[in-house]
N, C-alpha and C positions, 0 to 999 in steps of 0.2 A: 605118732599120736595125732589124732584129728581134733580140730577146734570147732566147737559148735558156734553157730551164728557168727561167722567171720565178718560179715558186713556190719553187724552191730558193734563188734570190737573195733573195726576200722573207724567207724563214726565216732566212737567214744575217744579213741586215740587222737583223732583230728581235733575234737572239741577241747581235749586237755591241752594240746599244743597251742591252739589259738588263745586259750585263756592264759597260758603261761607267757605267750608272746605279748599279750596286752598288758600283763603285769610288768614285763621287762620295759615296754614303751613308757608306761607311767613312771617307773623308777628312773628311767633316763630323763624324762621331762622334769621330774622333781629335782633330780641332781642338777640338771641344767639351770633350773629356776633358782635353786638354792645357791648355786655357784654365782649366778648373776647377782642375787641379793647380797651375798657376802662381799661382792665387789663394790657395792654402793657405800657412800659415806654420808651420814646425816650431819650437816653443819648448820650453825646459826650465823646468818649474814645480815648486814645492814640493808635495810630497804629504804632507799633515798626518797625523801619527800618530793612531791611535785613542786617545782619552783613557781612562785607567783608571777603573773603577767604584769607588764607595765603598760599603762594607758595614758592617752591624752586627757585633757580636762573633760571632754565630752565622750569618754569611753571608747575611743578608737585605739586599736592595738598599736603599741609601739615596739614591744618585745614580747615574745611568746615562746614557750618550750614546745617544739614539735617532735614527734616521735616517728621512727620507721622501725619495721619489724622484719627480721629474717627468720625463715622457717627451716628447721633441720629435722633429720630422722635418725633415731637410734636403732640401727639394724640388729645389734646383739640382743637388746631387750625384746624387739619384735620377734626375733627368731625363737625365743623361748616362750612367748606368751600370746602371739597374735596368730589367728587362723588365716589360712590362705584366702578364704572367702572375704575376710575383713580387709585384707590388702587390696583385693579387687574393688571392693566398695570404696575404700579410701582413694584409690586411683581415679575412679569415676568422679568422686566429689571434688578432688583437686582440679581435675580438668574442667568441671562445670564452674567452679569458683573463679579460677584464674584465666581460663579461656586462652591459654597460650600453648598448651601441649595436649596431645590426645591422652586418653586414659591408658593406652598401651605404653606411651612414653613414660608416664608417671609410674606405672607398674614396673617397668624396667628399672627405673631409679631405685624403687623400694626393694626389689628383689636383689639388685646388685649390692645394696647396703647390707642386706641380710647375709648374702653369700660371702662377703668379705669382712663380716663382723664390724662394719664401719659404724661407729657410734656417733658420728657427727656429719652425716651426709647432707649436703645442701639440697633443699627442694626449691626454695624461692627466696629472693632478696626483695627488700623494700615492699613488703606486703602492707597494703593500706589497712586502716582501722576497720573499714566496713567489710573487707574481704576476710580479715582476721576474725571479725565477729561472726561471719557466716561459718567459718571453719570451726569455731568454738561451739557453735550450736549443733554441729553434726553429732551423730550417735557415736562415731568412732572416737572423737575427742573425749567423750565421757568415760572411756575405758580407764582402768587404773593407770596412773602416770601418763595419761593422755595417749595411750597406745604407742608410746615411743616418740611422739612429736615433741620437738623442742622449739620454743619461741624465744628469740633474743630481741630485746627492745633497745634501740639506739636513740638516745635523746640528743637534740641539738637546739641551740638558742637562735631564734630567727627574728629578724626585723622586717615586718611586712612592708615598710616604707623604704626599704633599701638603705641608701647612704644618708638619707635625710636625718639631720640631728644625731648622727650615729655616735659621735664622740660624747655627746651629752647623755644619751641613753646608756651607753656603755657596752661592755662585752665580757665574755667569760673565757678562761683558759680551758684546755681540754679536760682538766680534772674538775671542771665546773666551779672553780673559785673565780671571783670577779677580778677583772683587770682594772677598770676605771669607770667613771660616769656614775649614773644613778644605780647601776647594777652593783657597784662597789659601795656607794654611800648607804644604801638601804639593803645590803646583803643579808643581815640578820633576820629581817622581816620577810624578805623575798624567799629565802632558802627553806623556811619552815623547820620542822623537827623530824629527823630521820627515825625510822622504826627498826625493829628486828624481827626476823622470822626464820623458821627452820626450812632447810632445803635438802633434798636428796641430790647429791652432787658426785660426779665422777670427772676427773680431769679429762678435758677434751670432749665431754659429752653434755656440756651445759648444766643447768640446774632446774629442778622442778620444786615449786613451793608446796609445802605441806602445812597443815594447821596443827598446832599443839599448844599446850598451856604456857609455853615460854615466849610466844609471839607478842610483840608490842607494835601496835598500829602507828604508822607514820602520820605526821600532821602536816598537811600541805602548807606552803608558804602563802603569805598574804599578797594580794594584788596591790600595786602602787598606782594611785591616780595622780597624775602630774598636772602642772599648770600649762603645759604646752598645747598649742592650738595648731593642728596640722594645716588648716587653711592659711593661717598667718605664716606658718613655717614655710609653706610653699611660696607665698608672696615674697618673703624676705630672701629666701634662698635663690629664687629666680632673678630677682633684682640685683643681688650681689654677684651672681655668676655672670650675668650679662656684662656688667662693668669690668669684672676681672678679665674676661675674654677680650673686650675692646682695648683695654690698656695693658694687656699681656703681663699682668701683675703676678708677683710670687704667691701671695696669699691674701685673703681678706676675711674679716669677721664682721658680723652684724648682730646686734642684740636688741630685742624689743621687749619692753617691760611696762606693766600697768603702773601708772603713777601712784595711785592711792594705796595699792596693796603690796607692791613689790613682786608680784607674780611675773616670772619670766614667761612670756607667751611664745617667743621664738628665739632661737640662737643658732646661727649658721657659721661654720668655720670651713673655708674652702682653700685648699692648697694645690698649686700646680703640680701635676704628676706627669707620667709619660705621655707623649704625643700631645702636649699642651692641654690636657684634660685637667679637670679639677675634682678633688674628692676631699671628704672629711678625714684628715689625718691626725690632727692635734686640736685640742680645744684652746685655740689661741686667745679667745676672748676672756677666758677665766684664768689661764695659767701663764700666759706670756706677758712679761713686763716690758714696757717700752717708755720712751720719753714722750710725754703727752703733747709737747709743742704748744701751739696757741690755745688749745682748749683749756689749759690751766690758767689762762689770763683772767677767767671769771673768778677763780679763787683769789688771785692777786688783788683784783679790784675790790672784792668783798672784804678782804683783810684791811685794805686801806679805808674803806667806808666805815668799817666797824671801829677802827682805832683812831680815826681822825674826825674832825668836824666837816670833812669834805663832802662834795656833792659831785654828781656825774656831769654837772655843767662846769666844774673846775677845768682849767686849761693846762696844757702841757706842750712843750716845744718838741716836736718830733724831728727837728733838725733837717728838714727837707729830705728825709728818707735815708740818710747815711750818718752814722755816728760810731765812734770807737770808744767803748767803755774802758776805763783805766784798768790796765792789767790784761786786757783781751788781746790775743795774738792777731785777731782779724777784726775788721770793722763790721758792725751790724748794719744790714741793709733791709729796708722795707720795700715791699712791692709797690706801694703807693707813696709818692713824695708829699708828705704832709709837713706843714709848718706848725704854727701855734694853733692848736685845736682843742675842743672840749674832750674830756675823758670819754664821753659818749661817742664822739667821732673817732677817736684813737682806737677804741675797742671795736667799733663797727668795721673799721678798715684794717684791723688786726696789726697795729703798729707795735713791733717789738721795741723800737726805740722809745716810744711814748710810755708804754707800760713799764719798761725796764728803768727808765730815768725816774719815773714816779716812785717806784718801790725803792730804788737805790737811795734817792734823796730822803725819803721819809723814814726808812728803817736802817739807815747806815750805822747808827749808833746803838741800835737794839734789834739786830737781826733775829735773835731768838724769839722775839714777840711775833715776827712774821711767820716763823716756823710753827709756833704754837697755834696760830690761827688755822694752819693746814690740818693740824690734829683736831682742832675744834670742829672743823668742817667734815670730819670723818675720813679724810684722805690718808691719815697715818695708820689706820686700823685695817688689819687683814679682813678681807671679805668673809662674810658669814654664809655665803652661798653653799648649798648642800651638795657640793662637788669637791672631790679631793684635788689637790694640786694648786689651790689658790695661795700665792706667795705673800709674804709680808711686804708692804710698800717700802720703798727706799726713799727717804727724805733726808737730805744732808743737814747737818747742824754746824753751828759756828766752831764747835770744839773738834770737829772731824779733821783729820790730817790733810785732807784734800781741799778743805775750805780755803777760798781765796777772795780777792777783791771783786772778782766777776761772778762769784757764786750767787749772790743775791739777785742782781738783775737778770742773770741767765735763768735762774729758777723761776723768776716771775713770768717769763714767756716759754717755760716748759722744758728747759734743758737741765740735766743734773738730777732730775727726779725720775723715779721709776715706778710706774703704776700699771695695772692691767686695764684693758678696755672696759671691763666690768666696773672697776674702781671709779673710772671717770664717769660712766653712766650713772652709777649710784649717787654720786655727788650732784650731777645735773638733775637727777630725779628728785633729790631733796629740795632743790630750788623750785622745781615745778610743783612740788607738794607743799608750797608755802613755808619752806624751811624745815619741814619735818623729815628727818633722816629715817628711812626704813630699810630693812635688809632684804635683798632679793632672794628668792627661793624658787625651787622647782617641784618639790614634793608636797602635795596637798593632803591626801587621805590614804589610809590603808583600808582595803576591803577584804573581809573574810566571810565568805558566803553572802548573806544579806546584811551583815553588820558593817557599818562604815565608821572609822575612827579618824578624827582629825589629828594630823601630825603636830605634836607640841614642839614649839620652837621659841627661840629668844625673840619676842616681839617688842622688846624694849627699844623705843626710839627716842630721839631728842631733837630739839630745835637747834640748828647749827649756827644761827645768827639772829639778829634782831629783825623784827617785821619790816622796819623801815628800809633796811639794807636789801631785804628780799624784793621789796617793791621797786627799789632803784635798779637792781641788777636784772629784773624782769624787763624793764624798759631797755636796758642795754642789749639784751638778747633779741628783743624785737627789732631794734635798730640794725642789727647785723643783717636781718632779712630785708628791712625796708630800704636801707641806703648803702649797706656794706657788702661784705664778701658772700653773703647768702642771698643776694637778690634774685637768684634763679627760682627761689621758692615763693616769690611775691604773687605769682599768678595762680596759686592754688586757691580753691574756693573756701579756704579756711586759713586762719593765721598760724604761723609757725614761729617758734623762738629757738635760737640755737647759736652754735659757734663753730666756725671752720678751724681746721688745724692742718698745717703743712710743716712737717718735721724733716730736717736733714738728718739721716740716720748715721752717716759716717763723717761728721764734721771734724772729728779728732784726728783723722788720718787722710786728709784730702791733699792731693797734689795740685789739682786745679778744679774749677767749677764743673768741668765736664765729667768728673768722677762722682758727682753727687748722687746719692740714692735717697729717695724720699718715702715718707709715709703720709698718706692723705686721709683726712678724717672729717667727720661732721657729727656733732652730738647736739640733741635738742629735744623738744617736746611739742605736742600738738593736741588739740588746738590751744593757742596761747592763753585764751581767757579761762577756759575750764579744761586743763590738761587731762587727756585720757591716757596717752601713751608717751613714754620717753624712748628714745632710740639712739643708738650710736652705730656708725659705719666707719670702719678703718680698712684701708687698702694699702698693702705693702709693696713698695718698689714698682710702681707703675712705670711703663716706658715713658721716660721724660720727653722723648721726641714727640709723643702724642699729647701728653699733659701730665701734670703732677700736683697742681694746687688742689687743696681740699674742696674749693668751690667748683672745680671742674670734674674731679674724679669721684669724690665721695657724695656730694650733694645729689647728683642724679639718682643714686641708689636710695637715699633717704626720701627723696621726692616721690619716687615710684612706690615705695612702701607706704608712705602716708596717704598718697592719692588712692591707692587700691584699697586700703583699709577703710577710707572714707566712703568709697563706693560700696564696699562689702557691707558696711553698717548702715546703709540706706540713706546716705547724705544727711544724717541726723545732727551734724555739728553746726548747722547753719543758724541755730537758735542764738540770738544775741550777738552774732558776729557782725551784723551790719551796724549795730549800735557801737561796737568796739572799733570798727573801721572808721566810723565817723569821728569818734574821740581821737583816734590815732592821727587823723588829718587836721586836728585842732579846730573843727567846726563847732562853734559854741551854740549848738541847737539841740533841743531834746529830740529823742527818736520820733516822737509823735509829730513834731514840726517838720522833721526831715521827710517822714512818710507823706505828710500832707503836701510838702513842697514838690516831691516827686510825682504825686498824683496830679497836681495842677500842671506840672511841666509836661506830663504825658497825656494831658486831657483825659485823665482817668475816668472811665465811664463803665459802670457796672454792667451795662447792657451790650458793650462792645469790647473786644479784646484790646488791651493796651499794646503799645509798641515798645519792646525791650531790646530790639536789635541795636547793637553797638554798646550795650551795657555789659559789665563783667557779670559772669554767671552767678557769682556770689550775691551781687546786688539784685539782679533780676529774680533769682530764686527767692530771696527774702521778701521782695515786694509782692510777687505773685502768690506765694503761699500765705502771706498775711492777709491777702485779699480773698483767700478761699479757693484759689484755682488749684487743680491738680496739674503737676508739671512733670514732663518726661524729658530727660536730657540725652542727647545723642552726640557722641564724640568726646574729645578731650575737654579739659577745663580751660577757660579763658574768656574771650569776648564772644558774645552771642552774634553769630553771623546771619542767622535766618530763624524764623519762627513760623509755626503752623498751629492754628489758623493765622492768617495774616492780621495785622492790626486793623482795627475799625470794623472788622467783620462781626456779625451778630454772635453773641455768646450762646453756646449750646451746653446744657448741663451735663450731657453724656459724653463730652469731648474734652480731653485734656489738652493743655498747651504743650507742644513739643518744641524744644529749643535745640538748635543745631549749633555746635561750637566749632 
C-alpha cells in the first residue's frame, strides 16, 4: 500500500510529537512547582521592634543597635522557577555590587546550589546596608519570593565610645534582654513593642515575609537622652586612669554631678585587668559599699552643730596625735600631732582623735540621737539613682549586737559605716546646694520620633539641716583647702571646698602596719561661692610605697578634673571670686576699695598696660577683665611669670594681653 504525501505526514507527526513533549515538560514543571509549594510552611512569627538608642545630653550616641546581613540562595526554589538567563543576570549584578568575585564565580555558586538542591547556600556574609539596598532594587529581587534569595539580619548592640562609661550605659545578653546599667533600668521604653507577621518558612531555608490580614506592625523603642557629657566623661576618665597607673591601684571611681540639678555628668569606674591595664568591669561608684573614712567627719560635725550650742571655734584636745579610746584594741594615731585646737583646725587637718573625742563626749549618753542625724542628712536612705544594684546604707545602732564602747567615736571618723561613693557625693552635694538634698539621676528624656517626653521621677527634696549649720560647715570645707589636707588645691584660679579621706581597709585583721591596705578619696565642690559641680574621687589600694593619703593620691585627680572643666567652660567662674578671696583673708575693705588700691599700687593707667607679673592669675584676670582688657592665658594656672605686651607700653585696642603662667 502506498502513502500519498509522505512528507506532509512526516511533518504532521513531528509537530504532534513536539506538542506532546511541550505538554510533558509543562506537566513536569507544574509537578515540580507544586511539590515545592507543598513543602512550604506558612507561619506567624514575632517581628522584634527596633531597640531605641541611648544618647548623651547633647545627642551623641552612647549605645546603638547595629545590623549585619548575610545573603543565602535557595537552589531548590530557583530550580523550579528561575530561568537560566535570570541566573546569569543575577551573577553579573552580584559581581557588580560586591566587587569581590567575577560573575562566573557567582554563577558557579548559584548553579551548584541548584544542582545539589541546596536550600541555604551562602553567597555573602556581612552585607552592608547600602549594598543590600542596591540588591533589593534589582529586577531579580522583585521576582516572587525574591527569586530564592534569602536575607538574614543579625542585630548587635554597640557602644560607639568603647569602654567609656560602659557599666553605666549597660549591656544586653545574647537574647537581647538587659544585663545592667541604663539598658536595664529603662528596658521597657527602649525595647518598644514587638509585632507579628506571616512568613513562608522551611527548616534550613530561612524565612520570607508575606503580607496578610493577620500582621501587626511592631513599634520601635524610644530613644533615651541621658545627662552624661562625653567631653566631661573623657576629662574624668583620663584623670582617673592616669593616677591609677601612677599608684598601681586596684580600682578607682570618680563621679561628677551638677550641684543644683543632681544630673550625673560623668561616672568612671576603672579596675586593673590583665597586663596592668584598666577597664570598666563593675560600677563601683553605685554598687560597692565601703567605709567612708574621714569624709564622714563632715556629717559628725554637722550633727554636733545641730544638737549643741557649739561653734566651729570651740576647742578640742587632740592629745598630740595619739590616743586610745576606751575599749579599742589599738591606739588611734593622727598624721599631724595637734594639741588643743579649734574644731575648724581639727577638721582641716583631719584629726580622728579630735572629732572622735568630741562626738564620744557629747553623745555618750544618747548615741541614738547621733545616729538619727545621719538619717536626717539622707545618709541612711538607699540612693534613688536610676541604676540597679544600689544597696541600702549600713549604719549601726546602739541596739545592734556588735555595738560597743568604741562604736560611736569610730563611726565619727568613718569606720563601722558602709556607704557607696555615690551616697557620700550626694550628701556633700546637699551641703553645696545650701542644705537641699536632691537625688542624682542619669535619664533625662525619652524621644519618639520628633516627640520628647521628660522622665518623671521623685523630685521631692528636703533641707538636711539648719541654714546656720550649712554656713558653718562651708567654712570648714574651705579651711581644708586653705590650711589643711587639701592645700594642693589652693593654686587653682577658683576656690574649692572639700574633704580628704584616707581609710585603712583591713584594720580588723592586721598583723603589723606593713600589711595595711588603703582607700584614698577626696570629695568636694567648686567653685566654693557659687557651686556648679560636686565631685568625688576614690582610689582603692594604691601602692603605699608610692603614696596612700587622700591628699596625695585622690586630690590630683579632682584638681585635674576641676581645672579642665574651668578651662572648657571659658574661665567663666572668675566672677566675684576676687571679692570672696579678699573676704577669706579677712581684709576689711570693700571690693571697690581693693580694686582702687590695686590700681594705685600698679600705677594703673588706661593708656598704658599695667604690670601683673608676680600676681596670681586669679587676681590678675579679675583686675584686667574689670578694666575692660581682653586676656589670653598661656600655660597652667598659678603665678603670672610673663606678660605681653610689656607693662607701661601703649595700649592697642586690637591687641589682647597674653599672660604666661
